[in-house]
mmCIF file of the N, C-alpha and C atoms, coordinates in Angstrom:
data_MODEL
# 
_entry.id   MODEL 
# 
loop_
_atom_site.group_PDB 
_atom_site.id 
_atom_site.type_symbol 
_atom_site.label_atom_id 
_atom_site.label_alt_id 
_atom_site.label_comp_id 
_atom_site.label_asym_id 
_atom_site.label_entity_id 
_atom_site.label_seq_id 
_atom_site.pdbx_PDB_ins_code 
_atom_site.Cartn_x 
_atom_site.Cartn_y 
_atom_site.Cartn_z 
_atom_site.occupancy 
_atom_site.B_iso_or_equiv 
_atom_site.pdbx_formal_charge 
_atom_site.auth_seq_id 
_atom_site.auth_comp_id 
_atom_site.auth_asym_id 
_atom_site.auth_atom_id 
_atom_site.pdbx_PDB_model_num 
ATOM 1   N N  . MET A 1 1  ? -8.639  -3.570 -9.014 1.00 0.00 ? 1  MET A N  1 
ATOM 2   C CA . MET A 1 1  ? -7.589  -4.163 -8.218 1.00 0.00 ? 1  MET A CA 1 
ATOM 3   C C  . MET A 1 1  ? -7.399  -3.295 -6.970 1.00 0.00 ? 1  MET A C  1 
ATOM 4   N N  . ALA A 1 2  ? -7.394  -3.907 -5.832 1.00 0.00 ? 2  ALA A N  1 
ATOM 5   C CA . ALA A 1 2  ? -7.238  -3.174 -4.579 1.00 0.00 ? 2  ALA A CA 1 
ATOM 6   C C  . ALA A 1 2  ? -5.761  -3.033 -4.221 1.00 0.00 ? 2  ALA A C  1 
ATOM 7   N N  . TYR A 1 3  ? -5.501  -2.124 -3.344 1.00 0.00 ? 3  TYR A N  1 
ATOM 8   C CA . TYR A 1 3  ? -4.152  -1.906 -2.840 1.00 0.00 ? 3  TYR A CA 1 
ATOM 9   C C  . TYR A 1 3  ? -4.086  -2.339 -1.389 1.00 0.00 ? 3  TYR A C  1 
ATOM 10  N N  . VAL A 1 4  ? -2.879  -2.673 -0.923 1.00 0.00 ? 4  VAL A N  1 
ATOM 11  C CA . VAL A 1 4  ? -2.653  -3.026 0.469  1.00 0.00 ? 4  VAL A CA 1 
ATOM 12  C C  . VAL A 1 4  ? -1.473  -2.223 0.995  1.00 0.00 ? 4  VAL A C  1 
ATOM 13  N N  . ILE A 1 5  ? -1.468  -2.014 2.284  1.00 0.00 ? 5  ILE A N  1 
ATOM 14  C CA . ILE A 1 5  ? -0.381  -1.285 2.938  1.00 0.00 ? 5  ILE A CA 1 
ATOM 15  C C  . ILE A 1 5  ? 0.512   -2.306 3.621  1.00 0.00 ? 5  ILE A C  1 
ATOM 16  N N  . THR A 1 6  ? 1.786   -2.261 3.306  1.00 0.00 ? 6  THR A N  1 
ATOM 17  C CA . THR A 1 6  ? 2.748   -3.237 3.827  1.00 0.00 ? 6  THR A CA 1 
ATOM 18  C C  . THR A 1 6  ? 3.290   -2.807 5.191  1.00 0.00 ? 6  THR A C  1 
ATOM 19  N N  . ASP A 1 7  ? 4.146   -3.650 5.751  1.00 0.00 ? 7  ASP A N  1 
ATOM 20  C CA . ASP A 1 7  ? 4.755   -3.360 7.048  1.00 0.00 ? 7  ASP A CA 1 
ATOM 21  C C  . ASP A 1 7  ? 5.751   -2.208 6.987  1.00 0.00 ? 7  ASP A C  1 
ATOM 22  N N  . GLU A 1 8  ? 6.017   -1.682 5.799  1.00 0.00 ? 8  GLU A N  1 
ATOM 23  C CA . GLU A 1 8  ? 6.891   -0.514 5.659  1.00 0.00 ? 8  GLU A CA 1 
ATOM 24  C C  . GLU A 1 8  ? 6.193   0.758  6.135  1.00 0.00 ? 8  GLU A C  1 
ATOM 25  N N  . CYS A 1 9  ? 4.898   0.683  6.387  1.00 0.00 ? 9  CYS A N  1 
ATOM 26  C CA . CYS A 1 9  ? 4.102   1.822  6.841  1.00 0.00 ? 9  CYS A CA 1 
ATOM 27  C C  . CYS A 1 9  ? 4.598   2.306  8.200  1.00 0.00 ? 9  CYS A C  1 
ATOM 28  N N  . VAL A 1 10 ? 4.811   3.619  8.303  1.00 0.00 ? 10 VAL A N  1 
ATOM 29  C CA . VAL A 1 10 ? 5.235   4.222  9.565  1.00 0.00 ? 10 VAL A CA 1 
ATOM 30  C C  . VAL A 1 10 ? 4.113   5.068  10.184 1.00 0.00 ? 10 VAL A C  1 
ATOM 31  N N  . SER A 1 11 ? 2.899   4.886  9.690  1.00 0.00 ? 11 SER A N  1 
ATOM 32  C CA . SER A 1 11 ? 1.701   5.567  10.196 1.00 0.00 ? 11 SER A CA 1 
ATOM 33  C C  . SER A 1 11 ? 1.817   7.089  10.144 1.00 0.00 ? 11 SER A C  1 
ATOM 34  N N  . CYS A 1 12 ? 2.322   7.609  9.034  1.00 0.00 ? 12 CYS A N  1 
ATOM 35  C CA . CYS A 1 12 ? 2.441   9.064  8.891  1.00 0.00 ? 12 CYS A CA 1 
ATOM 36  C C  . CYS A 1 12 ? 1.106   9.717  8.569  1.00 0.00 ? 12 CYS A C  1 
ATOM 37  N N  . GLY A 1 13 ? 0.163   8.960  7.981  1.00 0.00 ? 13 GLY A N  1 
ATOM 38  C CA . GLY A 1 13 ? -1.164  9.476  7.683  1.00 0.00 ? 13 GLY A CA 1 
ATOM 39  C C  . GLY A 1 13 ? -1.312  10.165 6.336  1.00 0.00 ? 13 GLY A C  1 
ATOM 40  N N  . THR A 1 14 ? -0.247  10.262 5.581  1.00 0.00 ? 14 THR A N  1 
ATOM 41  C CA . THR A 1 14 ? -0.312  10.944 4.292  1.00 0.00 ? 14 THR A CA 1 
ATOM 42  C C  . THR A 1 14 ? -1.327  10.296 3.366  1.00 0.00 ? 14 THR A C  1 
ATOM 43  N N  . CYS A 1 15 ? -1.339  8.982  3.306  1.00 0.00 ? 15 CYS A N  1 
ATOM 44  C CA . CYS A 1 15 ? -2.257  8.271  2.411  1.00 0.00 ? 15 CYS A CA 1 
ATOM 45  C C  . CYS A 1 15 ? -3.711  8.523  2.792  1.00 0.00 ? 15 CYS A C  1 
ATOM 46  N N  . GLU A 1 16 ? -3.998  8.533  4.074  1.00 0.00 ? 16 GLU A N  1 
ATOM 47  C CA . GLU A 1 16 ? -5.371  8.758  4.527  1.00 0.00 ? 16 GLU A CA 1 
ATOM 48  C C  . GLU A 1 16 ? -5.847  10.143 4.109  1.00 0.00 ? 16 GLU A C  1 
ATOM 49  N N  . ASP A 1 17 ? -4.991  11.132 4.247  1.00 0.00 ? 17 ASP A N  1 
ATOM 50  C CA . ASP A 1 17 ? -5.334  12.499 3.874  1.00 0.00 ? 17 ASP A CA 1 
ATOM 51  C C  . ASP A 1 17 ? -5.575  12.653 2.378  1.00 0.00 ? 17 ASP A C  1 
ATOM 52  N N  . GLU A 1 18 ? -4.870  11.874 1.565  1.00 0.00 ? 18 GLU A N  1 
ATOM 53  C CA . GLU A 1 18 ? -4.949  11.995 0.110  1.00 0.00 ? 18 GLU A CA 1 
ATOM 54  C C  . GLU A 1 18 ? -6.033  11.127 -0.536 1.00 0.00 ? 18 GLU A C  1 
ATOM 55  N N  . CYS A 1 19 ? -6.533  10.139 0.173  1.00 0.00 ? 19 CYS A N  1 
ATOM 56  C CA . CYS A 1 19 ? -7.495  9.200  -0.410 1.00 0.00 ? 19 CYS A CA 1 
ATOM 57  C C  . CYS A 1 19 ? -8.846  9.875  -0.699 1.00 0.00 ? 19 CYS A C  1 
ATOM 58  N N  . PRO A 1 20 ? -9.242  9.953  -1.984 1.00 0.00 ? 20 PRO A N  1 
ATOM 59  C CA . PRO A 1 20 ? -10.517 10.595 -2.323 1.00 0.00 ? 20 PRO A CA 1 
ATOM 60  C C  . PRO A 1 20 ? -11.740 9.751  -1.961 1.00 0.00 ? 20 PRO A C  1 
ATOM 61  N N  . SER A 1 21 ? -11.531 8.472  -1.664 1.00 0.00 ? 21 SER A N  1 
ATOM 62  C CA . SER A 1 21 ? -12.641 7.569  -1.346 1.00 0.00 ? 21 SER A CA 1 
ATOM 63  C C  . SER A 1 21 ? -12.804 7.336  0.149  1.00 0.00 ? 21 SER A C  1 
ATOM 64  N N  . ASP A 1 22 ? -11.958 7.948  0.953  1.00 0.00 ? 22 ASP A N  1 
ATOM 65  C CA . ASP A 1 22 ? -11.976 7.712  2.405  1.00 0.00 ? 22 ASP A CA 1 
ATOM 66  C C  . ASP A 1 22 ? -11.896 6.225  2.730  1.00 0.00 ? 22 ASP A C  1 
ATOM 67  N N  . ALA A 1 23 ? -11.078 5.502  1.967  1.00 0.00 ? 23 ALA A N  1 
ATOM 68  C CA . ALA A 1 23 ? -10.956 4.054  2.135  1.00 0.00 ? 23 ALA A CA 1 
ATOM 69  C C  . ALA A 1 23 ? -9.822  3.671  3.080  1.00 0.00 ? 23 ALA A C  1 
ATOM 70  N N  . ILE A 1 24 ? -9.052  4.645  3.562  1.00 0.00 ? 24 ILE A N  1 
ATOM 71  C CA . ILE A 1 24 ? -7.882  4.353  4.390  1.00 0.00 ? 24 ILE A CA 1 
ATOM 72  C C  . ILE A 1 24 ? -8.127  4.848  5.808  1.00 0.00 ? 24 ILE A C  1 
ATOM 73  N N  . SER A 1 25 ? -7.791  3.994  6.769  1.00 0.00 ? 25 SER A N  1 
ATOM 74  C CA . SER A 1 25 ? -7.951  4.359  8.181  1.00 0.00 ? 25 SER A CA 1 
ATOM 75  C C  . SER A 1 25 ? -6.814  3.763  8.999  1.00 0.00 ? 25 SER A C  1 
ATOM 76  N N  . GLN A 1 26 ? -6.639  4.295  10.194 1.00 0.00 ? 26 GLN A N  1 
ATOM 77  C CA . GLN A 1 26 ? -5.587  3.806  11.085 1.00 0.00 ? 26 GLN A CA 1 
ATOM 78  C C  . GLN A 1 26 ? -5.984  2.447  11.632 1.00 0.00 ? 26 GLN A C  1 
ATOM 79  N N  . GLY A 1 27 ? -5.103  1.468  11.461 1.00 0.00 ? 27 GLY A N  1 
ATOM 80  C CA . GLY A 1 27 ? -5.312  0.135  12.021 1.00 0.00 ? 27 GLY A CA 1 
ATOM 81  C C  . GLY A 1 27 ? -4.550  0.022  13.323 1.00 0.00 ? 27 GLY A C  1 
ATOM 82  N N  . ASP A 1 28 ? -4.375  -1.194 13.819 1.00 0.00 ? 28 ASP A N  1 
ATOM 83  C CA . ASP A 1 28 ? -3.667  -1.410 15.078 1.00 0.00 ? 28 ASP A CA 1 
ATOM 84  C C  . ASP A 1 28 ? -2.193  -1.029 14.976 1.00 0.00 ? 28 ASP A C  1 
ATOM 85  N N  . ASP A 1 29 ? -1.514  -1.528 13.947 1.00 0.00 ? 29 ASP A N  1 
ATOM 86  C CA . ASP A 1 29 ? -0.077  -1.295 13.815 1.00 0.00 ? 29 ASP A CA 1 
ATOM 87  C C  . ASP A 1 29 ? 0.291   -0.397 12.648 1.00 0.00 ? 29 ASP A C  1 
ATOM 88  N N  . LYS A 1 30 ? -0.623  -0.246 11.703 1.00 0.00 ? 30 LYS A N  1 
ATOM 89  C CA . LYS A 1 30 ? -0.371  0.540  10.498 1.00 0.00 ? 30 LYS A CA 1 
ATOM 90  C C  . LYS A 1 30 ? -1.715  0.936  9.901  1.00 0.00 ? 30 LYS A C  1 
ATOM 91  N N  . TYR A 1 31 ? -1.678  1.753  8.887  1.00 0.00 ? 31 TYR A N  1 
ATOM 92  C CA . TYR A 1 31 ? -2.908  2.116  8.194  1.00 0.00 ? 31 TYR A CA 1 
ATOM 93  C C  . TYR A 1 31 ? -3.392  0.932  7.367  1.00 0.00 ? 31 TYR A C  1 
ATOM 94  N N  . VAL A 1 32 ? -4.702  0.884  7.120  1.00 0.00 ? 32 VAL A N  1 
ATOM 95  C CA . VAL A 1 32 ? -5.300  -0.195 6.349  1.00 0.00 ? 32 VAL A CA 1 
ATOM 96  C C  . VAL A 1 32 ? -6.230  0.396  5.290  1.00 0.00 ? 32 VAL A C  1 
ATOM 97  N N  . ILE A 1 33 ? -6.422  -0.359 4.207  1.00 0.00 ? 33 ILE A N  1 
ATOM 98  C CA . ILE A 1 33 ? -7.285  0.070  3.121  1.00 0.00 ? 33 ILE A CA 1 
ATOM 99  C C  . ILE A 1 33 ? -8.508  -0.835 3.066  1.00 0.00 ? 33 ILE A C  1 
ATOM 100 N N  . ASP A 1 34 ? -9.682  -0.227 3.075  1.00 0.00 ? 34 ASP A N  1 
ATOM 101 C CA . ASP A 1 34 ? -10.936 -0.969 2.925  1.00 0.00 ? 34 ASP A CA 1 
ATOM 102 C C  . ASP A 1 34 ? -11.103 -1.261 1.434  1.00 0.00 ? 34 ASP A C  1 
ATOM 103 N N  . ALA A 1 35 ? -10.911 -2.506 1.044  1.00 0.00 ? 35 ALA A N  1 
ATOM 104 C CA . ALA A 1 35 ? -10.943 -2.892 -0.365 1.00 0.00 ? 35 ALA A CA 1 
ATOM 105 C C  . ALA A 1 35 ? -12.290 -2.583 -1.019 1.00 0.00 ? 35 ALA A C  1 
ATOM 106 N N  . ASP A 1 36 ? -13.374 -2.663 -0.263 1.00 0.00 ? 36 ASP A N  1 
ATOM 107 C CA . ASP A 1 36 ? -14.696 -2.384 -0.821 1.00 0.00 ? 36 ASP A CA 1 
ATOM 108 C C  . ASP A 1 36 ? -14.883 -0.901 -1.130 1.00 0.00 ? 36 ASP A C  1 
ATOM 109 N N  . ALA A 1 37 ? -14.232 -0.034 -0.360 1.00 0.00 ? 37 ALA A N  1 
ATOM 110 C CA . ALA A 1 37 ? -14.363 1.402  -0.568 1.00 0.00 ? 37 ALA A CA 1 
ATOM 111 C C  . ALA A 1 37 ? -13.313 1.957  -1.528 1.00 0.00 ? 37 ALA A C  1 
ATOM 112 N N  . CYS A 1 38 ? -12.253 1.218  -1.741 1.00 0.00 ? 38 CYS A N  1 
ATOM 113 C CA . CYS A 1 38 ? -11.138 1.660  -2.583 1.00 0.00 ? 38 CYS A CA 1 
ATOM 114 C C  . CYS A 1 38 ? -11.593 1.822  -4.035 1.00 0.00 ? 38 CYS A C  1 
ATOM 115 N N  . ALA A 1 39 ? -11.263 2.974  -4.638 1.00 0.00 ? 39 ALA A N  1 
ATOM 116 C CA . ALA A 1 39 ? -11.630 3.258  -6.026 1.00 0.00 ? 39 ALA A CA 1 
ATOM 117 C C  . ALA A 1 39 ? -10.527 2.860  -6.999 1.00 0.00 ? 39 ALA A C  1 
ATOM 118 N N  . ASP A 1 40 ? -9.461  2.265  -6.488 1.00 0.00 ? 40 ASP A N  1 
ATOM 119 C CA . ASP A 1 40 ? -8.340  1.819  -7.322 1.00 0.00 ? 40 ASP A CA 1 
ATOM 120 C C  . ASP A 1 40 ? -7.708  2.953  -8.126 1.00 0.00 ? 40 ASP A C  1 
ATOM 121 N N  . CYS A 1 41 ? -7.666  4.144  -7.554 1.00 0.00 ? 41 CYS A N  1 
ATOM 122 C CA . CYS A 1 41 ? -7.148  5.296  -8.290 1.00 0.00 ? 41 CYS A CA 1 
ATOM 123 C C  . CYS A 1 41 ? -5.623  5.414  -8.216 1.00 0.00 ? 41 CYS A C  1 
ATOM 124 N N  . GLY A 1 42 ? -5.017  4.839  -7.177 1.00 0.00 ? 42 GLY A N  1 
ATOM 125 C CA . GLY A 1 42 ? -3.569  4.878  -7.037 1.00 0.00 ? 42 GLY A CA 1 
ATOM 126 C C  . GLY A 1 42 ? -3.021  6.128  -6.380 1.00 0.00 ? 42 GLY A C  1 
ATOM 127 N N  . THR A 1 43 ? -3.887  7.020  -5.941 1.00 0.00 ? 43 THR A N  1 
ATOM 128 C CA . THR A 1 43 ? -3.431  8.246  -5.288 1.00 0.00 ? 43 THR A CA 1 
ATOM 129 C C  . THR A 1 43 ? -2.613  7.937  -4.045 1.00 0.00 ? 43 THR A C  1 
ATOM 130 N N  . CYS A 1 44 ? -3.001  6.935  -3.310 1.00 0.00 ? 44 CYS A N  1 
ATOM 131 C CA . CYS A 1 44 ? -2.280  6.566  -2.090 1.00 0.00 ? 44 CYS A CA 1 
ATOM 132 C C  . CYS A 1 44 ? -0.864  6.091  -2.406 1.00 0.00 ? 44 CYS A C  1 
ATOM 133 N N  . VAL A 1 45 ? -0.736  5.328  -3.474 1.00 0.00 ? 45 VAL A N  1 
ATOM 134 C CA . VAL A 1 45 ? 0.579   4.808  -3.877 1.00 0.00 ? 45 VAL A CA 1 
ATOM 135 C C  . VAL A 1 45 ? 1.517   5.968  -4.177 1.00 0.00 ? 45 VAL A C  1 
ATOM 136 N N  . GLU A 1 46 ? 1.010   6.947  -4.918 1.00 0.00 ? 46 GLU A N  1 
ATOM 137 C CA . GLU A 1 46 ? 1.811   8.103  -5.300 1.00 0.00 ? 46 GLU A CA 1 
ATOM 138 C C  . GLU A 1 46 ? 2.171   8.974  -4.109 1.00 0.00 ? 46 GLU A C  1 
ATOM 139 N N  . SER A 1 47 ? 1.311   9.022  -3.100 1.00 0.00 ? 47 SER A N  1 
ATOM 140 C CA . SER A 1 47 ? 1.532   9.927  -1.967 1.00 0.00 ? 47 SER A CA 1 
ATOM 141 C C  . SER A 1 47 ? 2.390   9.323  -0.858 1.00 0.00 ? 47 SER A C  1 
ATOM 142 N N  . CYS A 1 48 ? 2.524   8.004  -0.807 1.00 0.00 ? 48 CYS A N  1 
ATOM 143 C CA . CYS A 1 48 ? 3.244   7.359  0.294  1.00 0.00 ? 48 CYS A CA 1 
ATOM 144 C C  . CYS A 1 48 ? 4.751   7.618  0.202  1.00 0.00 ? 48 CYS A C  1 
ATOM 145 N N  . PRO A 1 49 ? 5.322   8.263  1.222  1.00 0.00 ? 49 PRO A N  1 
ATOM 146 C CA . PRO A 1 49 ? 6.753   8.566  1.194  1.00 0.00 ? 49 PRO A CA 1 
ATOM 147 C C  . PRO A 1 49 ? 7.646   7.345  1.434  1.00 0.00 ? 49 PRO A C  1 
ATOM 148 N N  . ASN A 1 50 ? 7.063   6.231  1.879  1.00 0.00 ? 50 ASN A N  1 
ATOM 149 C CA . ASN A 1 50 ? 7.846   5.034  2.189  1.00 0.00 ? 50 ASN A CA 1 
ATOM 150 C C  . ASN A 1 50 ? 7.608   3.883  1.212  1.00 0.00 ? 50 ASN A C  1 
ATOM 151 N N  . ASP A 1 51 ? 6.886   4.145  0.147  1.00 0.00 ? 51 ASP A N  1 
ATOM 152 C CA . ASP A 1 51 ? 6.555   3.096  -0.821 1.00 0.00 ? 51 ASP A CA 1 
ATOM 153 C C  . ASP A 1 51 ? 5.939   1.878  -0.136 1.00 0.00 ? 51 ASP A C  1 
ATOM 154 N N  . ALA A 1 52 ? 5.065   2.133  0.824  1.00 0.00 ? 52 ALA A N  1 
ATOM 155 C CA . ALA A 1 52 ? 4.483   1.060  1.625  1.00 0.00 ? 52 ALA A CA 1 
ATOM 156 C C  . ALA A 1 52 ? 3.139   0.565  1.087  1.00 0.00 ? 52 ALA A C  1 
ATOM 157 N N  . ILE A 1 53 ? 2.703   1.087  -0.054 1.00 0.00 ? 53 ILE A N  1 
ATOM 158 C CA . ILE A 1 53 ? 1.419   0.677  -0.616 1.00 0.00 ? 53 ILE A CA 1 
ATOM 159 C C  . ILE A 1 53 ? 1.660   -0.003 -1.963 1.00 0.00 ? 53 ILE A C  1 
ATOM 160 N N  . VAL A 1 54 ? 1.128   -1.205 -2.087 1.00 0.00 ? 54 VAL A N  1 
ATOM 161 C CA . VAL A 1 54 ? 1.347   -2.005 -3.298 1.00 0.00 ? 54 VAL A CA 1 
ATOM 162 C C  . VAL A 1 54 ? 0.017   -2.564 -3.788 1.00 0.00 ? 54 VAL A C  1 
ATOM 163 N N  . GLU A 1 55 ? 0.002   -2.978 -5.057 1.00 0.00 ? 55 GLU A N  1 
ATOM 164 C CA . GLU A 1 55 ? -1.175  -3.645 -5.600 1.00 0.00 ? 55 GLU A CA 1 
ATOM 165 C C  . GLU A 1 55 ? -1.315  -5.010 -4.951 1.00 0.00 ? 55 GLU A C  1 
ATOM 166 N N  . GLU A 1 56 ? -2.564  -5.372 -4.668 1.00 0.00 ? 56 GLU A N  1 
ATOM 167 C CA . GLU A 1 56 ? -2.821  -6.671 -4.038 1.00 0.00 ? 56 GLU A CA 1 
ATOM 168 C C  . GLU A 1 56 ? -2.723  -7.778 -5.040 1.00 0.00 ? 56 GLU A C  1 
# 
């Protein structure tokens, strides 16, 4: 199951730094998760200070 980053994202970059799969990158308005690269580990969910990452 992949994760998505919601509009609650404030582009702090914490999730990108914590992602062991390098599946997260800066998008136009917020960070985005590459579903194909995502390992579904949930590290990003745990690290996000704004609860902006949810299961798809």
